[in-house]
N, C-alpha and C positions, 0 to 999 in steps of 0.2 A: 156608218156615219153618213149624214146627208151630204150630197155634193155641194161644193161651194159655188155660189152664184157670182157672176162677174159684176164688178163695180164700174158703172158708166160715168162716174164723175158727178159733181153737184149740178144735175140738170135742173133741179127745182130752183136754183139760184138765178136762172134766166128770167124768172118772173119778178125779181126784185126791182124796186124803183131805182136802185143804184147801178143796175146793170147797164152797160153801154149799148147803144143801138147795134153796133157791130156784133157784140156778143149775142144779142137776141137773134140777129139774122143767122149767125152760125148755128145756134141751137135749133132754130126753125128749119134750117137746111138739113141738119143732122136728123131731126125727127121726121122730115119729109122723106129722106133717103131710107130710113129704117122705121117703118110704122110700128114695129114691136116695141121700140123705145117709148113711144107715147103710152102704150099699155102698161109699161113698167114704171112710168113716172107717177108713182104713188108714194104714200107715207111709209109703205113697207120696205121700199128699196132705195129711196133717195138718201137714206142715212146708212153709213157703213156699220153703225153699231148693231143693227138688227142682223146683218149678215155675219158679223163677228160673233154675236150671241146665239146664232142658230145652231151651230155645232154643239155648244155647251148645253143648250136647251134639249137638243136631241139626246145627248149623253145622259142628261138628268132623267129624261123619260125612259130611256133604255134601262138605266140603273134601277128606277122605280119599278118597271115591269119585271125585271129580273129578280129584284128583291121580293116582289109579291109572288112570283112563281116559286122561288125557293122556299118562302115561308109556307105556301100552300102545300108543296110537296112534303115539307117537314111535318106540318100539321096532319097531313094524310097518313104519313108513317106513324106518327105519335098516336093518332086515333086508332089505327089498326092494332098497334102494340097494346094500347090501353084496353081496347075491346077484348083482345085475346087474353090479356092478364086478368081482366075482371071476370070473363067467363070462366077461366080456370079457377080463379079464386072462389067464385060462387060454387063451382062444383066441389072444390076441396072443403069449403065451409059446410056444404050440405052433407058430404060424406062424413066429416067429423061429427056433425050434429047427429046424424043417423047412428053412427057408431057409439056415441056417448049415450044416446037414448036406448040403444039396443043392449049395450053392455052394462052401463051403470048410469041411471038417470040422476046425474048429479046437478043440482041447481047452479052451483058456482061455475062449473065447466060450461053449462049451457049459456050462462050469462056472458062468459068470456067469448064464446062462439058468436053470440048475438052482437057483442061490441065489435068483433072483427067484421061481421057483415055490415054493420053501420059504417065502419071506417072505409070499407070498399065502396059503399054507396056514396060516401062523401068524396072519395077520389073521383068517381064518375061525374058527380055534380061539378067538382072543381075543374075537371077537364072540359066539360061542356061550357062552363063560364069563360074559360080561357079561350076556347074556340070562338065564342061569341064576341069577345073583346078584341080579338086579333084584327078583324077587318077595320074596326074603329081606329086602332093604332096605325094601321097602314094608311087609311084615309087621312088621318091627322098628319102623318109623315109627309104625304104628298102635298097637303095644303101648306105645311111649313116649308117644303122645298120650293113650292110656287111663290110663297111670300119672300123667301130669301132671294130667289132669282129675280123677282120683280123689283125688290129693293136694290139689288146690284145694277139691274138695267136702268132703273130710275136715277140712281146716283151717277152712273156713267153718262146717261143722257143729259143730266144737269151739268156735268163737267164740260161735255162737248158743246152744249148750248151756251154755257158761259164763255167758252173760248170763241165760239162763233159771234156772240154779242160783242166781245172785245175787238174781234177782227172787223166787224161791221162799224164799230165806233171809229177805229183807225181809218177805215176806208172813207167814212163820212168826213172825218177831219181832213183827209187828203183831198176829197172832192171840194170841201169848203175852201181849202187853200187854193186849189186850181181856180175855183170861181172867183176868189178874191183877186188872184193874179189877172184873170180875164177882165174883171171890173177895173183894175188899175190900168190895164192896157187901153180899155175903152175910155177911161178918164184922160189918159195921155193923148188919145186920138182926138177927143173933143177939144183939148187945149191947143192942138196944132192949128196951123193956119189953113185958110180956105184953099190956097193953091195946092197944098200937099194932101188934101183930104182924100182924093181918090187914090193917090199913091200909098198913103198910110193905110187906107182901108185894104188895098190890095196886098200890101206887105203883111198886115194882120191876118188876112185870110190865108196867105202862104204859110205864115207861122202856125196858125191853127191847123192847117192841113198837114204841115210837117209834124206837129205834135200828135195829130191823129194817126199819121203814118207810123210814127215811133210807137205809139200805144198799140196800134194794130200789130206791128212787128213783135212787140213784147207779148201781146196776147197770143199771136201765132206760135211764138216760142213755147209759151206755157201750154198751148193746145198740143203742140208736138210732143212735149214731155208727157202730157196726160195720154196722148194717143199711143205712145210707146208702152204705157202700162196696160192699156186695153188692147188685147190681141185680136179680138173679133172685129173691132171697128177700125183697125189700123189702116187697112187699104182705103176704106171710104174717107176717113179723115185725111189721109195723105193726098187723095185726089182733090178734096176740097181745099186743102192748104196750098197745093200746087196752083190751083186756079186762082186762089186769093193772092199768091205770090206773083203770078203773072200780071194780075190786075194791079198790084202794087208797083211792079216794075214799069208797067205802062203809065201808071199815074206819076211815077218818079220821072220818067222821060218827058211826060207832058209838062210837069212842073219845071224841069230843066229848060225846056223850050220856052215856057212862059217866063222863066227867070232871065233867059237871054233876051227875050223881047222886052222885058222890063229894063234890062241894061241898055238896050237900044233907045227905049223911051227916055231913060235917064240922060243918055247922051244928047238926045234931041232937046230935052227940056233943060239941059245944062245952061244954055244961054239965057233961058227965062228965069233961071234960079240964081242969077248973080246977086240980086237984091237980098235974097233970103239965104244966101250960101252959108254965111257965118251962123245964122240961126239954125239952118238945116244941119250944119256940121255939129253944132252943139247938141241939137236934138238927136242926131244920129249917135253921137257919143253917149248921151244919156240913155238912148234906146238900147245901144249895145250893152251898156252896163246893166240896165234892167233885164235885158235878155239873158245876159250871163248869169245874173242872180236867179232869174226864174229857172234857167236851165240847170244851174247847180242845185237849186232847191228841189226841182223835179227829179234830178238825178239822185240826190240824197234820199228823197221820199221813195223813189223807185228801188234804190238799194236797200233801204230799211224794210220796204214791203217785201222785197225778195228774200231778205234774211228772215223776216217773220214767216214768210211762206215756207222756206226751207226748214225752219225750226218746227213749224206745225207739221210739215210733211215727215220730218224725222220723228217727232213725237207720235204721230199716227202710226208710222212704221214700227216704232218701239212698242206702242200699245198692241198693234196687230201681232208682233212676235210674242209679246207677253201673253196675249190671249191664246195664241197657238201653243205656247209652252204649257200654259195652264191646262188647256184641253188635253195635251199629251200626258201631263202629270196626273190629271183626273182619270184618264183612261187607264194609266198604269195602276193608280190607286184602286180603281174599280176592279182590275184584274187581281191585284193583291188581296183585296177584300173578298173576292169570289173564292180564291184559294184558301184564305183563312176560314171562310164560312164552310168550305168543303171539309177542311180539317176539323173544325168545330162540330160539323154534322157527324163525321166519323167518330169523333170522341164522344159525342152525345149518344150515338148508337151503342158504342162500347160501354158507356156509363149505364145506359138503359139495360143492356144485357147483364152487366154486373149487378145492377140494382134488382133486376128480376131474379138473378141467381141468389143474391143476398136475401131477397124476400122469400124465395123457396127455402133457403137454408134456415131463415128465421122461423118459417112455419114448421120445418122439421125440428128445429131446436125447441120451439114451443111444444110441439107434439111429444118430443123426447122428454122435455121437462115435465109435461103432464104425466107421461108414462113413468118417468122416474119417481114423481111424487106418489102416483098410484102404487108403484112397486114398493116404494118405501113404506107406504101405509100398509100394503099387504104383508111386507116383511115384518112390520111391527106387530100386526095381528098374528102372523104365523109364529113370531117369536114369543108373544104372550101365550098363545095356545101351546107352544112347545114347553114353556115354563110350567103351564098348568099340567101338561102331560107328564113332565118330569116330576112335579109334585105328586100327581096321582101314582106315578111309577114308584116314587119313594114310599108313599103310603102302602102301595101294594107289596113292595119289598118288605116293609115292616110287618104288614099283616102276614105275609108268607113266612117271614122269620118266626113270628109268634106261633103260626100254625105248625111250622116244622118243629118248634120247641115243644108245642103241645103233643105233636105226633111222637116225638122222641120220648116225652114223658109217658104217653100211652103205651109205646112199645116197651119201655122199661117196666111199666106196671104189668103188662102182659107177660113179660119174662118172669117177673116175681110170681105171678099167678101160676105159670107153668111149673116153676120150681115147687111151689106149694102143692100143685096137683101131683107132681112126681113124688113129693114126700108123702102125700096122702095115699097115693097108690102103694107106696112101700108099706105104709102103715096098714092099708087094706089087706095087702098080702100077709102081713104079720097077723092081722085080725082073722084073716081066713085060716091061717095056720092055727090060730088060737081056737077058732070055731070048730075046725076039724078035730082039734084035740078035745074040745068040750063036748063034741057030739057023743063022745064015748061016755060022757057023764049024763047026769039027770038034770042039767041046768038049762031047760028049754026057754025059761023066761028071760034068762040072761042073754041067750043067743038071739032071741027076737029083738031085745033091746040093742044088741050090737048090730044086727042087720039094719035096724032103723038108723042107727048112728052112721053106719057105712053109706046107706042110701043118701043121707043128708050131706055126708062128705063128698059123695059123687056129684051131687047137685051143686055144691059150693064152688069147685074149681072151674066150672064151665063159664067163661067170661064172654058170653055172646054179645052182651050190650057193649062191652069195651071194643070188641072186634067191629061191631057196626059203627061205633064212633070213629074208629081208626079208618075205616073205609070212607066214611063221609069226609074226614079230614084229608085223606089222600085225593079224593075227587075235587075238593075245594082248592087244594094246593095245585092240582093240575090245571084247573080253570084260571087260577091266578098266574101260573106260568104262561098259559096261552095269551092272556091279556098283556102280560109283560112283553112277550114276543111281538104281539101286534103293535104295542106302543113303540117298541124299538124300531119296527119297520116304518111306522108313520113318522117317527122322528128322523129317520134316514131320508124319507121322501121329502120332508120339509127342509132338511139340510141341502138336498139336491136342488130344490126350488130356490133356496137362498143363494146357492152358488150360481145358478143361472141368472138370477137377478143381478148379482155382482158383475157377471160377464156382460150383461146388457148395459149396466151402468158404465162399465169401461168403454163399450162401443159408443154410447151416447157422449161420454167425455171426449173420445177421439173425434167424433163428428163436431162437437162444440169447438174443439181446437182448430179443426179444418175451417169451420165457420169464421173463427177469429182471423185465420190466415186470409180467407177471401175478403173479409172486411178490411184488412190492412191493404190488400191489393186494390180494393175499391177506393180507399182513401188516397192511395198513391195516384190512381188514375184521375181522381178529382183534383189533386194537387197539380198534375200535369195539365189538366183542363184549365185550371186557374192561371197557370203560367202562360199557356197559349193565349188565353183571353187577355192577360196583361201585355203580352207581346203584340197582340192585335191592337190593343188600346194605345201602345207606344207608337205603332206604325201609323195609325190614323188619328194621332192626337191633335193635328192641326185643324181637323174638320170637326167643329163643335156639334154640328147637327148629326153627323154619323156617330159620334161618341154618345150623344143623347139617346139615339135609337138603339145603339148597341147595348147601353145600360138597361133600356126597357126590355130588350130581348133576353139579357142575362137574368133580369128579375123574373121574367116568365119561366125561364129554365129552373131558377131556384124554387119557384112555387110548384113546378112540376115535380122536382126532387122531393119536396116536402110531402 
């Protein structure tokens, strides 16, 4: 806080046309004793209002500089955070884009990634615009503060000037009243006789001197009161007043001696005043009455002026105490606002961290959702392929069943052929026996016929073609069994892949629930931030200007959160 400058009294009022010559002499003596007062006698320090407003103006400047510094630090932290987040976001977007292009060049997924890139660029542009607009808001706040301070100063100056004008009017009325009394005294002196002209003139001078002495005494009393308030000029003013007091005492003694001389002259002139004694007594009575009236009028005016002066002094003291209390209250309010701003900054940092965590979790959630969709698509494809394999397996089983039935029929046919072969061999043995019996006879033609029959019978039971067909059927059946085994192995593989996809889906669901919990925590922190802002608003609700700029700052925070 700037040091308070001492107030040296209304030095500038010594140049007024209503100032008494004695007052001008005192001010000139004071200025000659202390040359620094002449340098201080400017429009900047002859009014107490500027000194009273200096502390508040300094507080306003300090508060504005502190606010600008706090906002600059906050914007620097926000700029660093946004730059880090944007760089990481660009890296993540590039990695996702490369992964999508490498694994599966899906047009829809690439479009989503491109939209995310555009949103990140919009965030960067919004942050830059906010940084560009913030100095304009701070400058506007400073201008508004200067306008408010100027308006308050101008209003207080007008009030004090109005009071000074009223006091000057009262002083002017008192001066006119004194001038009227002096003119009345002069008229009385003109109407007096020639013999008493010199005496009346001398008496008038004595009365004027007595009035001047009284006015000087009152002035010295006022100067003593003012000298007590000014600690630096107390010694010098005391010496000047002591000298003036000694001069007044000497003047009083001189006046007493002159009064005694006048009494002697009155005694000497008593004989010459017999003719005009009655007129003189009447004149003296009238003069005493007028003197009492003038004295009472002057006393009443003096008392009224003193009461007005005490009232003005009390009001000035009250205004000074009020300004001091307001400066103390403003200082406390500024400290409270600084503490609230620190809390709001901490909460903003916490909100920014939670928002960053939320953004990361949302990115993971989007990635998990994309993986979930892709896995569901793959699961559908695998399921359709598995159904096709099951259908093919059913067809293969039907075909194998048919081939096995054919093989059974072929085996049953082969058994019948073997039984027929056995029967034919039995018959051949019988024919051989018959042939051996017939050899003894002369039936060679019949034997040749029988041999041909036997040879044909031997050729008939040999089912070589059936055996070949049976081998081919067995080979085909073996191939079908191998295909069936391979299909079952592939089905088991696809089932394992489906189980892994379900496990991954459960993990993604768990992460999604964790994301919801973090989002709830973020909402709770935002609610606490709003409560703190509401508390800050209730604390500084009396200051409309602070409320206006706090709302502007909250709007900027809301835009950053968006």
